[in-house]
C-alpha positions, 0 to 999 in steps of 0.5 A: 500500500505504501508503494501505491501511495508513493507512486501516486504522489510521484505521478501527481508531482510529475503532472504538476511540474509538466509543461503547460498546454497553453495553445489548447486554452482560449484567452476568453471562454464562456460556458454552462455549469451544473452544481450539487450542494451539500449543506453544512452547519445549521443549514444541514438541519433545515435543508436537503442537498441542493442542485442548480446550474447557470452560465459563466465567463472566464478571461485569462490574465497574465501571470497564471491568473483568470477573472471569472463571473457567473450567474445561476440558480440553486434550489434547496428542499426544506427538511420535514419537521416530524413532530409538527408534521410540517416542513422547513421552506425550500430555498431558491437562490440566484447567485451572481459571482465574480472572482479570480483563479490562479492556475497551476498547470491543470489545477487551480485555486480560486476565490469568488465573491458576490451576491445571492438573491434568494427566497429565504423567508424573513421571520418578520415578513415571510414573503420578503426575498433576502439578499446576501453577500457570499464568498466561495473559495475553491479548488479545481481541475480543467481538462480542455473544455471541461472544468471540475471544481469543489468549493465551500460557499458561505452566504453572510446575511442568510447564515447558510453554508454548503460544500459544492461540486460544480462541473462546467463545459467551456466554449 
């Protein structure tokens, strides 16, 4: 087992140090993405796993940097409250994100920030929509026009956090 782990680490290091294939990646791209979200903290007590999708753009900058922007929709179902035989409300949210990526060959780290426009009920006015700031650090890998990313997203005013997996196709 130690030999397998050692071999995998050596292969990963060789991949990370390999020359870049810059000719395959365009300086500007747009795409569509699908997203799965897994609530954490207090959100995991009230919401089921979420799913969503959207559109995004990416512009490559000098020094292995990229600027990103995206807009989409994400839906979380409300969990049942067994003793009361009712359910927590569903959440439909529309994230508008901007951010940056730093590339290491195929791998990258990123940070997005922005606003979330959602249907999270307000205790004083249940029909009022809620707007909140968001932040989402991420790590990902890009193969030609396929981008896979894992992230942890936090909505500040709404006190919601989740782990997310995002897959996108870039054009």
